[in-house]
Each structure stands twice: as structure tokens, then as C-alpha cells.
C-alpha positions as CSV (number, residue, x, y, z in Angstrom):
1,M,0.0,0.0,0.0
2,S,1.6,3.2,-1.2
3,S,-0.1,5.3,1.5
4,L,2.0,3.3,4.1
5,K,5.2,3.6,2.2
6,R,5.9,7.1,1.0
7,Y,5.8,10.5,2.6
8,T,7.1,13.9,1.5
9,V,9.1,15.7,4.2
10,A,9.1,18.9,2.2
11,A,5.3,19.0,2.8
12,V,5.2,18.4,6.5
13,S,3.9,21.1,8.8
14,S,2.7,19.9,12.2
15,V,-0.5,21.8,13.0
16,A,-3.0,21.6,15.9
17,L,-6.4,20.3,14.7
18,G,-8.8,22.4,16.8
19,L,-11.2,24.5,14.7
20,L,-10.2,28.1,15.1
21,L,-12.9,30.6,15.5
22,T,-11.3,33.9,16.7
23,M,-8.5,35.8,15.0
24,T,-5.3,37.3,16.4
25,A,-2.4,39.1,14.7
26,G,0.3,36.6,15.9
27,A,1.8,34.8,18.8
28,A,4.9,35.0,21.1
29,D,7.7,32.5,20.8
30,T,7.4,29.4,23.0
31,P,9.9,29.6,25.9
32,S,12.9,27.2,25.5
33,T,12.4,25.9,29.1
34,A,9.2,24.4,30.4
35,P,7.7,26.1,33.5
36,A,7.1,24.4,36.8
37,T,3.9,22.5,37.3
38,R,1.1,25.0,37.9
39,P,-1.2,24.6,40.9
40,A,-3.9,21.9,40.6
41,V,-7.6,22.8,40.3
42,A,-9.4,21.4,43.3
43,R,-11.7,18.5,42.6
44,A,-13.8,16.9,45.3
45,A,-14.0,13.5,43.6
46,P,-11.5,12.9,40.8
47,P,-12.7,10.4,38.1
48,A,-11.7,6.9,38.7
49,A,-9.4,5.2,36.2
50,P,-11.3,3.1,33.6
51,T,-11.0,-0.6,33.3
52,V,-8.8,-1.3,30.3
53,V,-10.1,-3.8,27.8
54,P,-7.3,-6.2,26.5
55,T,-6.5,-5.7,22.8
56,A,-7.7,-8.5,20.5
57,K,-5.5,-10.0,17.8
58,P,-4.8,-7.2,15.4
59,R,-6.2,-7.3,11.9
60,V,-3.6,-6.2,9.3
61,D,-4.7,-8.1,6.2
62,T,-5.9,-6.5,3.0
63,P,-9.3,-7.7,1.7
64,S,-8.7,-9.9,-1.3
65,T,-12.3,-11.0,-2.1
66,L,-15.7,-9.4,-2.0
67,D,-16.5,-11.4,1.1
68,D,-13.4,-10.1,2.8
69,L,-14.4,-6.6,2.0
70,K,-18.0,-7.1,3.3
71,A,-16.6,-8.6,6.5
72,L,-14.4,-5.5,7.0
73,Q,-17.3,-3.2,6.3
74,K,-19.4,-5.0,8.8
75,Q,-16.7,-4.6,11.5
76,V,-16.4,-0.9,10.7
77,E,-20.2,-0.4,10.9
78,E,-20.2,-2.0,14.3
79,V,-17.4,0.3,15.5
80,V,-19.2,3.4,14.3
81,K,-22.5,2.2,15.8
82,K,-20.8,1.8,19.2
83,G,-18.6,5.0,19.0
84,L,-21.0,7.5,17.4
85,P,-23.2,8.2,20.5
86,A,-20.1,8.7,22.7
87,T,-18.3,11.1,20.4
88,V,-18.8,14.7,21.2
89,A,-18.1,18.2,19.9
90,I,-16.4,20.5,22.4
91,I,-17.1,24.2,22.1
92,T,-14.9,26.6,24.0
93,S,-14.6,30.4,24.0
94,D,-11.8,30.2,21.4
95,G,-12.8,27.4,19.1
96,Q,-14.0,23.8,18.7
97,G,-12.7,20.3,18.8
98,S,-13.9,16.8,19.5
99,G,-13.8,14.3,22.4
100,I,-14.9,10.8,23.5
101,I,-16.9,9.8,26.6
102,I,-15.2,6.9,28.3
103,S,-17.4,6.5,31.5
104,K,-21.1,6.3,32.3
105,D,-20.9,9.5,34.4
106,G,-19.5,11.6,31.6
107,V,-15.7,11.6,31.7
108,I,-14.3,12.8,28.4
109,L,-10.9,12.4,26.9
110,T,-9.7,15.0,24.4
111,A,-6.5,16.9,23.3
112,A,-4.9,19.4,25.6
113,H,-4.8,22.1,22.9
114,V,-8.6,21.8,22.5
115,I,-9.5,22.7,26.2
116,E,-6.2,24.7,26.9
117,K,-6.3,24.5,30.7
118,P,-8.2,23.2,33.8
119,G,-11.1,24.9,35.5
120,L,-12.9,26.2,32.4
121,T,-16.6,25.7,31.7
122,V,-17.2,24.5,28.1
123,T,-20.1,23.1,26.1
124,V,-20.1,19.5,24.8
125,V,-22.6,18.4,22.1
126,L,-23.7,14.8,21.9
127,A,-24.5,13.1,18.6
128,D,-28.2,13.3,19.4
129,G,-27.9,17.1,19.5
130,R,-28.0,17.6,23.3
131,H,-25.9,20.6,24.5
132,L,-24.3,20.0,28.0
133,S,-22.0,21.9,30.3
134,A,-18.6,20.4,31.2
135,K,-15.7,21.4,33.4
136,T,-12.1,21.0,32.1
137,L,-9.8,18.9,34.3
138,G,-6.1,18.1,33.7
139,T,-3.9,19.0,30.7
140,D,-0.4,17.8,29.8
141,H,0.7,20.1,26.9
142,D,3.7,18.1,25.9
143,A,1.7,14.9,25.5
144,D,-1.4,16.8,24.3
145,T,-3.6,14.9,26.7
146,G,-6.7,16.5,28.2
147,M,-9.7,15.5,30.3
148,L,-13.0,17.0,31.1
149,K,-16.3,15.9,32.7
150,I,-20.0,16.6,32.1
151,T,-21.3,18.5,35.1
152,K,-24.9,17.3,34.9
153,A,-25.4,13.9,36.7
154,G,-26.7,11.2,34.4
155,D,-25.9,8.0,32.5
156,Y,-24.2,8.8,29.3
157,P,-23.2,6.7,26.3
158,Y,-19.5,5.7,26.5
159,C,-16.8,3.6,24.9
160,D,-14.4,1.3,26.6
161,V,-10.7,2.2,26.7
162,G,-8.3,-0.2,25.0
163,Q,-4.5,-0.4,24.7
164,S,-2.3,1.5,22.2
165,G,0.9,-0.3,23.0
166,P,0.1,-3.6,21.2
167,L,-1.0,-1.9,17.9
168,K,0.8,-3.1,14.9
169,R,1.8,-1.4,11.6
170,G,-0.9,-1.9,9.0
171,E,-3.6,-2.6,11.6
172,W,-7.1,-1.3,10.7
173,V,-8.4,1.6,12.8
174,V,-11.4,3.9,12.7
175,A,-11.4,7.6,13.4
176,L,-14.5,9.6,14.5
177,G,-14.7,13.4,15.0
178,H,-16.2,16.7,13.8
179,P,-14.1,17.7,10.7
180,G,-14.7,21.4,10.2
181,G,-16.3,21.7,13.6
182,Y,-19.9,21.3,14.8
183,N,-22.4,23.0,12.6
184,P,-26.0,23.0,13.9
185,Q,-27.3,24.4,10.7
186,S,-25.8,21.7,8.5
187,T,-28.7,19.3,8.7
188,T,-31.8,18.6,10.8
189,P,-31.0,17.0,13.2
190,P,-27.4,18.4,13.3
191,R,-24.7,16.5,11.3
192,P,-23.3,13.6,13.4
193,P,-19.6,12.9,13.8
194,V,-17.9,11.6,10.6
195,A,-16.1,8.2,10.4
196,R,-12.9,7.4,8.5
197,L,-11.2,4.1,8.0
198,G,-7.4,3.8,7.9
199,R,-4.4,2.0,8.9
200,V,-1.6,2.4,11.5
201,I,1.5,3.8,9.9
202,S,3.7,4.0,13.0
203,P,2.7,2.4,16.3
204,S,3.3,4.2,19.6
205,A,5.8,1.4,20.5
206,T,8.4,3.4,18.6
207,G,8.9,5.4,21.8
208,L,7.9,8.7,20.3
209,N,4.8,8.9,22.4
210,Q,2.8,9.3,19.2
211,L,0.6,7.0,17.1
212,D,0.4,7.7,13.3
213,T,-2.3,6.6,10.9
214,D,-3.5,7.5,7.4
215,C,-7.1,8.2,8.7
216,T,-7.7,11.6,7.0
217,L,-8.3,14.3,9.7
218,I,-8.8,18.1,9.4
219,M,-9.3,21.0,11.8
220,G,-12.1,20.3,14.2
221,D,-11.2,16.6,14.6
222,S,-8.8,17.4,17.4
223,G,-9.5,15.4,20.5
224,G,-11.7,12.9,18.7
225,P,-11.3,9.1,19.2
226,L,-9.3,6.5,17.3
227,F,-10.8,3.0,17.6
228,D,-9.5,-0.5,16.9
229,L,-11.8,-2.8,15.1
230,E,-13.2,-4.0,18.4
231,G,-14.6,-0.5,19.1
232,H,-12.1,0.3,21.9
233,V,-10.5,3.7,22.2
234,V,-6.8,3.4,21.4
235,G,-5.9,7.1,20.6
236,I,-7.0,10.7,20.6
237,H,-6.5,12.9,17.5
238,S,-3.7,15.5,17.9
239,K,-2.0,16.8,14.7
240,I,-1.8,16.4,11.0
241,S,0.8,17.0,8.3
242,I,0.0,19.8,5.8
243,G,-1.0,17.2,3.2
244,T,-3.2,15.2,5.6
245,Q,-1.4,12.0,4.5
246,L,0.1,11.6,8.0
247,N,-2.2,12.0,11.0
248,M,-0.9,12.0,14.6
249,H,-2.8,10.7,17.6
250,V,-2.0,10.6,21.3
251,P,-1.7,6.9,22.4
252,V,-4.4,6.1,24.9
253,D,-1.7,4.5,27.1
254,L,-0.4,8.1,27.8
255,F,-3.8,9.0,29.3
256,L,-3.7,5.9,31.6
257,K,-0.1,6.6,32.6
258,S,-1.0,10.1,33.9
259,W,-4.6,9.4,34.8
260,Q,-4.3,10.7,38.4
261,R,-2.9,14.0,37.5
262,L,-5.4,14.5,34.7
263,A,-8.3,13.5,37.0
264,R,-7.3,15.9,39.8
265,G,-6.9,18.9,37.4
266,D,-3.1,19.3,37.1
267,D,-1.8,21.5,34.3
268,W,1.8,20.7,33.3
269,N,4.5,20.6,30.7
270,G,5.2,23.1,28.0
271,T,3.6,26.5,27.5
272,Q,0.3,27.0,25.8
273,V,0.7,29.8,23.3
274,A,-2.7,31.2,22.1
275,V,-3.0,31.5,18.4
276,R,-6.7,31.8,17.7
277,G,-7.4,29.3,20.5
278,A,-4.9,26.6,19.5
279,Q,-1.3,25.7,20.1
280,A,1.3,27.6,18.0
281,P,3.2,25.1,15.9
282,K,6.9,25.6,15.1
283,P,7.5,23.0,12.5
284,A,11.0,22.1,11.2
285,W,11.6,21.5,7.5
286,L,14.3,19.7,5.5
287,G,12.9,20.2,1.9
288,I,13.5,16.6,0.9
289,S,11.4,13.6,-0.1
290,V,11.8,10.2,1.5
291,E,10.4,6.7,1.6
292,D,10.7,3.7,3.9
293,D,13.8,1.5,3.6
294,D,14.8,-1.7,5.4
295,N,17.6,0.2,7.1
296,G,15.8,3.4,7.9
297,C,14.5,6.2,5.7
298,K,15.8,6.6,2.1
299,V,16.1,10.0,0.4
300,T,14.3,9.9,-3.0
301,D,14.5,13.6,-4.0
302,I,16.7,16.5,-2.7
303,G,14.2,19.2,-3.7
304,I,15.1,22.8,-4.6
305,A,18.7,24.1,-4.3
306,G,19.5,25.8,-1.0
307,N,17.1,23.8,1.2
308,P,18.5,22.3,4.4
309,G,18.9,18.8,3.0
310,E,20.8,20.0,-0.1
311,K,23.1,22.3,2.1
312,A,23.9,19.4,4.4
313,G,25.1,17.3,1.4
314,L,22.3,14.7,1.2
315,K,22.0,12.8,-2.0
316,P,19.3,10.7,-3.5
317,G,19.7,7.1,-2.3
318,D,21.1,8.1,1.1
319,V,19.5,6.2,3.9
320,I,18.9,8.2,7.1
321,T,19.4,6.0,10.2
322,K,19.7,8.6,13.0
323,F,18.5,12.1,13.4
324,N,19.6,14.2,16.5
325,A,20.8,11.0,18.2
326,R,17.4,9.3,17.7
327,D,17.0,6.1,15.6
328,V,15.1,6.5,12.4
329,G,13.4,3.3,11.4
330,S,11.0,4.6,8.8
331,A,9.9,7.7,6.9
332,S,7.1,8.4,9.4
333,E,9.6,8.3,12.3
334,L,11.7,11.0,10.6
335,L,8.5,13.1,10.3
336,N,7.8,12.6,13.9
337,L,11.2,13.7,15.0
338,L,10.9,16.8,12.8
339,T,7.7,17.8,14.5
340,T,9.5,18.0,17.8
341,S,12.6,19.7,16.5
342,R,13.3,23.4,16.7
343,P,14.1,25.2,13.5
344,N,17.5,26.8,13.0
345,R,19.3,24.5,15.4
346,E,22.1,22.3,14.0
347,V,21.8,18.5,14.6
348,A,23.7,15.4,13.6
349,M,22.3,13.0,11.1
350,D,23.7,9.5,10.4
351,V,23.3,8.2,6.9
352,L,24.3,5.2,4.8
353,R,25.7,6.0,1.4
354,D,26.6,3.1,-0.8
355,G,26.8,1.0,2.3
356,E,29.2,3.3,4.1
357,K,28.2,5.1,7.3
358,M,28.7,8.9,7.6
359,T,27.5,11.7,9.8
360,L,26.2,15.0,8.3
361,K,25.4,18.2,10.1
362,I,22.0,19.6,9.1
363,T,20.1,22.6,10.2
364,P,16.3,22.3,9.7
365,V,14.5,25.6,9.1
366,Q,11.0,26.7,9.8
367,H,8.6,25.5,7.1
368,P,8.2,28.2,4.5
């Protein structure tokens, strides 16, 4: 499958997915050092951690017959039937995003950049059109994990939490969310969340604290759920590349790892810079095209003269094996590393050229 094999680094620009509703002239630079943990917001009864449902045997096969295709379609329909009632739109004072209810009493997982910080009152919209008030709980801005809870007591539709660690490359997954944001005028009743089928490109087991798929996402999907074919939540939508061919999700295991802090309303890691209600991206750019290789990530095109890759001396056929002292096992892993790299800072990059190992110095720049 070509969508799992080839990515253009020249096109990558990591962006937050929350739908942006207000306008500002610009944003301040993100500080180079993370601030200390901010005071927790008091909560009388923090939400209890969910029971994690063990992951079933992954499905990574490609349908080869009509019956196979029908069987896959039936599984997807079951996932959507289960996930649709629990997928919500989140409306804040600055914008919109999505979320997923994971407990009967209305605990919701979303992306940190959607809700910004603890202690806010926001509106959540269920698939049946109900508008409910919710309070934001904890936010970890480095991991982009966020939690909130519906304030009105009740029994709400919810989905079970699964495991992201066991996911395999090529495994089928389903994304739900509100692309473009919630629009009450779109239909009567309002348009429900939209489902997209895709595959895992890079599992979170790579150690990058990120799960990549080819489920097409756009602004407004931020915070929405990613499901395995059993209907268990395995990720939360976070960022996309500029061409939407690479879509980044927070592995659900990260939520479980920091559950107590999220539940009690801590706000930690990074600095949230307001740009029309979302996090300000500072993407790095090499200007080259790459594809997967058995030894790492192979350069297929150097691009225009004067870009960082060309200046560093890269050539078509070079295989990148390390970037800034981090192993590069695939094209998507190089893209992941670029999204967390600062522009205009020189780093070392190990490459194989005609079987010989060499180290180049390269300085990514901010995406034009």
C-alpha cells in the first residue's frame, strides 16, 4: 500500500487540529524551558481510572475478495454504531474540537490544545444534539492529553478504553470526529460525527509517544477518538501533516499513565501559546522527499537548491538512520522527529551512502 510507504518531508507542517474561530495578529515564541507545574484545580471526587479492555488479535490483512471486503465493512459499521453516541463536539470560548466519553458518568478524553487548561466551563454536544455543560480537568501540553467531565449527573453513552501499545503497523483503525467543527445548521438533526477508516503507519511502540495513521483528519477533529476494530478507544487525534497523509494521535496509554494528574486537574509541561485558540506550531523543514527503507529512511529527492537537505550534502539514495541521536526506522519516524525539533538548530544525522556510514550536520529551518 503506497499510503503506508511514501511521505514527503518537504510538505510536512505539524498543526493543531482544533477548529479556530477567533483571530489574532500573531503569537509569542514558545519559551525554551518548560515552566514548573502549575497549581492543581481542586476537585472533590476525581474520576476513577477506567477498566482497560485487553487488545484483541490485530487485523492487518488487506481484503482480497468481495466477502473479505464485506466482513471488514461490517466490522467498521459495528465500531461506528458503538462509537458514534459517545463522540462529542467540544465548544470553547476560542474554538472547537472533539472528544470521546469513556465512562457512564460523563468523563471525556480530548487533546490538551482543545481545552487549553483546567477549571474552564465548556459546552459539549452529543451526537443526538444535546448541549451539555462540562468542566475541564487536567492538561499535559507536551503529550497533548486533556480531560473534562460533564457536570450534569446522568448515565451517558460511553466507549471502553483499549490499549495502544500492542497496535501493529498496518492494523485497521477507525477515526471519529467533527471535521470542520460542529455545525448546527448543516442538517436537521445536526450533522453527526464523521467516520474514516485507515491503517496504523507508525505504532506508539516506537517510543515517540505518538501514534500515526492514514485516517484523514482536518481541523475540528482534534480530541476525537481513534478505535481499533473491536470498538475500543486506542488514541486521541492530535496533529496532521500539511498534506493530511500523516495523522498523529495521542496513544491512549499516555492518558492511563498520567490518569491521576489529569483527573485531579493538574496543568503541566510546555507553555500553551494562544493562536486563535490553538497551540502555536513551530515545524521544522528539510525540503527533501523520503520513503521507507529496510535500514531506515531513504532520500528519493533532494528538492530545490538551497534547502537544508541540499546544504547538508544529502544525495538521492542516502539512507537516514539517525536524526539528532534518535534512531530512524521509517519515513514516518523521521517526520515525527521533525515535528518535535526546533528550526534553525544544527543537529547530527547519520546516513548510509553506498553501504558506508557517515555523519552529516544539518540545520532544519521553519517551514516556508
